[in-house]
LUMKOLLO-964203 format. One line per 3 residues: their letters; for each residue x, y, z of N, C-alpha, C. Coordinates in Angstrom, 1 decimal, always signed. Example, Ala and Ser with C-alpha at 12.3 -4.5 7.8 and 13.67 -1.06 7.14 Angstrom:
# LUMKOLLO-964203
AS = +13.2 -5.7 +7.8 +12.3 -4.5 +7.8 +13.2 -3.3 +7.8; +12.8 -2.2 +7.1 +13.7 -1.1 +7.1 +12.9 +0.0 +7.9
//
This chain:
# LUMKOLLO-964203
EVN = +96.9 +113.9 +118.4 +95.6 +114.5 +118.1 +95.1 +114.2 +116.6; +96.1 +113.8 +115.8 +95.8 +113.5 +114.4 +94.7 +112.3 +114.3; +94.9 +111.4 +115.2 +94.0 +110.2 +115.2 +92.9 +110.2 +116.3
AEA = +92.7 +111.4 +116.8 +91.7 +111.5 +118.0 +90.3 +111.0 +117.6; +89.9 +111.2 +116.4 +88.5 +110.8 +116.1 +88.4 +109.2 +116.1; +89.5 +108.5 +116.0 +89.5 +107.1 +116.1 +89.5 +106.5 +117.5
VRG = +89.7 +107.5 +118.5 +89.7 +107.1 +119.9 +88.6 +107.6 +120.7; +88.4 +109.0 +120.6 +87.4 +109.6 +121.4 +86.0 +109.3 +120.9; +85.1 +108.9 +121.8 +83.7 +108.6 +121.4 +83.5 +107.4 +120.6
TRP = +84.6 +106.5 +120.6 +84.4 +105.2 +119.9 +84.3 +104.1 +120.9; +84.0 +102.9 +120.4 +83.9 +101.7 +121.3 +84.6 +100.6 +120.6; +84.9 +99.5 +121.3 +85.5 +98.3 +120.7 +84.6 +97.9 +119.5
AGL = +85.3 +97.4 +118.5 +84.6 +97.0 +117.2 +83.8 +95.8 +117.4; +84.1 +94.9 +118.4 +83.3 +93.7 +118.5 +83.7 +92.6 +117.5; +85.0 +92.7 +117.0 +85.5 +91.8 +116.0 +86.8 +91.2 +116.5
PEP = +87.3 +90.1 +116.0 +88.5 +89.6 +116.4 +89.7 +90.6 +116.3; +90.5 +90.8 +117.3 +91.6 +91.7 +117.3 +92.7 +91.2 +116.4; +93.1 +91.9 +115.4 +94.2 +91.5 +114.5 +95.5 +91.5 +115.2
DWG = +96.5 +90.7 +114.7 +97.8 +90.7 +115.3 +98.6 +92.0 +115.0; +98.2 +92.7 +114.0 +98.9 +93.9 +113.6 +98.4 +95.2 +114.3; +97.3 +95.1 +115.1 +96.8 +96.3 +115.7 +95.5 +96.1 +116.5
RLT = +94.7 +97.1 +116.4 +93.4 +97.0 +117.1 +92.3 +97.7 +116.3; +91.0 +97.5 +116.7 +89.9 +98.0 +115.9 +89.0 +98.8 +116.9; +88.5 +99.9 +116.5 +87.4 +100.7 +117.2 +86.4 +101.0 +116.2
RRD = +85.2 +101.5 +116.7 +84.1 +101.7 +115.8 +83.3 +102.9 +116.4; +82.8 +103.7 +115.4 +81.9 +104.8 +115.8 +80.6 +104.7 +114.9; +79.5 +104.6 +115.6 +78.2 +104.5 +115.0 +77.7 +105.9 +114.8
SPP = +77.1 +106.1 +113.6 +76.6 +107.4 +113.3 +75.2 +107.3 +112.7; +74.2 +106.8 +113.5 +72.9 +106.6 +112.9 +72.3 +108.0 +112.5; +71.5 +108.0 +111.4 +71.1 +106.9 +110.6 +72.1 +106.7 +109.4
SGS = +73.1 +107.5 +109.3 +74.0 +107.4 +108.1 +74.8 +106.1 +108.0; +75.2 +105.5 +109.1 +76.1 +104.3 +109.1 +77.1 +104.3 +110.2; +78.3 +103.8 +109.9 +79.3 +103.7 +110.9 +80.7 +103.8 +110.3
VLY = +81.7 +104.0 +111.1 +83.1 +104.1 +110.7 +83.8 +103.1 +111.6; +84.6 +102.2 +110.9 +85.5 +101.3 +111.6 +86.9 +101.8 +111.5; +87.6 +101.9 +112.6 +89.0 +102.4 +112.6 +89.9 +101.2 +112.8
AHV = +90.9 +101.0 +111.9 +91.9 +100.0 +112.0 +93.2 +100.7 +112.4; +93.6 +100.5 +113.7 +94.8 +101.1 +114.3 +95.9 +100.2 +113.9; +96.8 +100.6 +113.0 +97.9 +99.7 +112.6 +99.1 +100.0 +113.4
YRR = +99.5 +99.1 +114.3 +100.7 +99.3 +115.1 +101.9 +98.6 +114.4; +101.7 +97.5 +113.7 +102.7 +96.8 +113.0 +102.3 +96.5 +111.6; +102.8 +97.2 +110.6 +102.4 +96.9 +109.2 +102.8 +95.5 +108.8
PAD = +101.9 +94.7 +108.3 +102.3 +93.4 +107.8 +103.3 +93.5 +106.7; +104.3 +92.5 +106.7 +105.4 +92.6 +105.8 +104.9 +92.6 +104.3; +103.8 +92.0 +104.0 +103.2 +92.0 +102.7 +102.3 +93.2 +102.4
GRA = +102.1 +94.0 +103.4 +101.3 +95.2 +103.3 +99.8 +94.9 +103.3; +99.4 +93.7 +103.6 +98.0 +93.3 +103.6 +97.5 +93.1 +105.0; +96.6 +94.0 +105.4 +96.0 +93.8 +106.8 +94.6 +93.2 +106.6
VLA = +94.4 +92.0 +107.2 +93.1 +91.3 +107.1 +92.3 +91.6 +108.3; +91.0 +91.9 +108.1 +90.0 +92.1 +109.1 +89.1 +91.0 +109.1; +89.3 +90.0 +110.0 +88.5 +88.8 +110.0 +87.1 +89.2 +110.5
GIH = +86.1 +88.5 +109.9 +84.7 +88.8 +110.3 +84.0 +89.8 +109.5; +84.7 +90.5 +108.6 +84.1 +91.5 +107.7 +84.2 +91.0 +106.3; +83.0 +90.9 +105.6 +83.0 +90.4 +104.2 +82.4 +91.4 +103.3
KLP = +82.0 +92.6 +103.8 +81.4 +93.6 +103.0 +82.4 +94.7 +102.7; +82.5 +95.2 +101.5 +83.4 +96.3 +101.1 +82.9 +97.6 +101.8; +83.8 +98.4 +102.3 +83.3 +99.7 +102.8 +83.0 +100.6 +101.6
DKA = +82.2 +101.6 +101.9 +81.9 +102.6 +100.9 +83.1 +103.5 +100.6; +84.0 +103.7 +101.7 +85.2 +104.5 +101.5 +86.2 +104.0 +102.5; +87.5 +104.0 +102.1 +88.6 +103.6 +103.0 +89.8 +104.5 +102.8
YVL = +90.3 +105.0 +103.9 +91.4 +106.0 +103.7 +92.3 +106.0 +105.0; +93.5 +106.5 +104.8 +94.4 +106.7 +106.0 +93.9 +108.0 +106.6; +93.6 +107.9 +107.9 +93.0 +109.1 +108.6 +93.9 +110.3 +108.5
ETR = +95.2 +110.2 +108.7 +96.1 +111.3 +108.8 +96.3 +112.0 +107.5; +96.3 +111.3 +106.4 +96.6 +111.9 +105.1 +95.4 +111.9 +104.1; +94.4 +111.2 +104.5 +93.2 +111.0 +103.6 +93.5 +110.2 +102.3
QDV = +94.7 +109.6 +102.3 +95.0 +108.8 +101.1 +94.1 +107.5 +101.0; +93.6 +107.3 +99.9 +92.7 +106.1 +99.7 +93.4 +104.8 +99.9; +92.7 +103.9 +100.5 +93.3 +102.5 +100.7 +92.4 +101.5 +99.9
KTR = +93.0 +100.7 +99.1 +92.3 +99.7 +98.4 +91.9 +98.6 +99.3; +90.7 +98.1 +99.1 +90.1 +97.0 +99.9 +89.6 +95.9 +99.0; +89.5 +94.7 +99.5 +88.9 +93.6 +98.8 +88.4 +92.6 +99.8
ATE = +87.2 +92.0 +99.4 +86.6 +91.0 +100.3 +87.2 +89.6 +99.9; +87.6 +88.8 +100.9 +88.1 +87.5 +100.7 +87.4 +86.5 +101.7; +87.6 +85.2 +101.5 +87.0 +84.3 +102.5 +87.6 +84.6 +103.9
AGL = +88.8 +85.0 +104.0 +89.5 +85.3 +105.3 +89.0 +86.5 +105.9; +88.4 +87.4 +105.2 +87.9 +88.7 +105.7 +88.2 +89.8 +104.7; +88.0 +91.0 +105.2 +88.3 +92.2 +104.4 +89.8 +92.5 +104.4
VLD = +90.4 +92.6 +103.2 +91.8 +92.9 +103.1 +92.0 +94.4 +102.8; +92.9 +95.0 +103.6 +93.3 +96.4 +103.3 +94.7 +96.3 +102.7; +94.9 +96.9 +101.5 +96.2 +97.0 +100.9 +96.8 +98.3 +101.4
LPD = +97.6 +98.2 +102.4 +98.2 +99.4 +103.1 +99.3 +100.1 +102.3; +99.3 +101.4 +102.3 +100.3 +102.2 +101.6 +101.7 +101.9 +102.2; +102.7 +102.1 +101.4 +104.1 +101.9 +101.9 +104.9 +103.1 +101.5
PLP = +105.4 +103.9 +102.4 +105.2 +103.7 +103.9 +103.9 +104.3 +104.4; +103.6 +103.9 +105.6 +102.5 +104.5 +106.3 +103.0 +105.8 +106.9; +102.1 +106.8 +107.1 +102.6 +108.1 +107.6 +103.2 +108.1 +108.9
DDR = +102.9 +107.2 +109.8 +103.5 +107.2 +111.1 +104.0 +105.7 +111.4; +105.2 +105.5 +111.7 +105.7 +104.1 +111.9 +105.3 +103.5 +113.2; +104.8 +104.4 +114.1 +104.3 +103.9 +115.4 +102.8 +103.5 +115.4
ISV = +102.0 +104.3 +114.8 +100.6 +104.0 +114.7 +100.0 +104.8 +113.6; +99.4 +104.2 +112.6 +98.6 +104.8 +111.6 +97.2 +104.2 +111.7; +96.2 +105.0 +111.3 +94.8 +104.6 +111.4 +94.2 +104.6 +110.0
VAL = +93.5 +103.5 +109.6 +92.7 +103.5 +108.4 +91.2 +103.6 +108.8; +90.5 +104.5 +108.2 +89.1 +104.7 +108.5 +88.3 +104.0 +107.4; +87.3 +103.2 +107.8 +86.5 +102.5 +106.8 +85.1 +102.9 +107.0
EFK = +84.5 +103.6 +106.1 +83.1 +104.1 +106.2 +82.1 +103.1 +105.6; +81.1 +102.8 +106.4 +80.0 +101.9 +105.9 +78.7 +102.7 +106.0; +78.0 +102.8 +104.9 +76.7 +103.4 +105.0 +75.8 +102.5 +105.8
SGG = +74.6 +103.0 +106.2 +73.7 +102.3 +107.0 +73.5 +100.9 +106.5; +73.5 +99.9 +107.4 +73.4 +98.5 +107.0 +74.8 +97.9 +106.9; +75.9 +98.6 +107.2 +77.2 +98.1 +107.1 +77.8 +97.7 +108.3
//
């Protein structure tokens, strides 16, 4: 139930699926949208890349703990610097909030 908002009422993100997990999205017009990065396998270097996204989110955090997640835009896509350890070793979700136009 901790990550229910990342599943219920969401849809596929329409982006390439990463090898470390999957992506869902919730649109909240007119305010914007939330992209959920479901991390099943934390990359060894702690950097999860979201290909196809080059805009920084307005806010990024671990859904379960509300811990902030640092992000940066690169040519490869948006990079999430994941906390170590993540709160759940089976699945943790990072929420990325984008205001309208994101």
